[in-house]
Residue, then its C-alpha position, 0 to 999 in steps of 0.5 A: m428378596t434383596p433390592l437388586q432382585t427387583y431389577f432382574p426382570l428389567a435387566l433381562v429385558f434390556a439384555l434381550a433387546l441388546i441381543l436382538g438388536l445386535t443379531l438383526v444388525g449382524l444378519a443384515a450385514l451378512l445376508g443383505p444384498r451387495r451390488p454397489s454401482r456408480v448410480k447408487s453411490a451418487p449423491f441424491e437430493c429431492g429427486s434432482d441431480p446435485i449441481g453446483d457448490a454445496r456452499d451456495r447462498f440461499g435466498v432469504k425467502f426459504y427462511v421466511i417461509a420456514l419462520l411463517f410455518v413455525v409461527f402458524d404451527i404454534e398458533a394451531v398448538f395454542i388454538y386447539p386447547w383453547a377450543v377444547q376449554v372455550r366454554e369454561l374460559g368464558w368471555a375472558g378466554y374468548a377475548t384473549m384468543a381474539a387478541f392473539a388471533a388478531t396479532l397473527v392476522a396483522g402479522l400475516a397481512y404485513v408479510w403478505k403486503k411485503g411480498a414474502l408469500d410471492w414465490e418467484 
């Protein structure tokens, strides 16, 4: 058996996937419903009609909330493995996670005091 013969099943799977993908896209283009209307062609965002210029400035609060979400999402990512290994880590692991959580709580208190969480 030659080295290229070992790759034949893989090439066959890729070829079948390509053929299936092209066939499905082609059938959807041929058999799909085509009833364009003015309503279907209109832009749509978040359930409301778009008004104004797309280049309007957003308030900083949107970005602050997004940044806070990322920070506390990362906190959850770090706390889960710690919770799984808490018995093996002992008191040193507990102290490290307590310092980490205290840092995040201090950040949350600062943001709360500055009013970044007040949505107006």
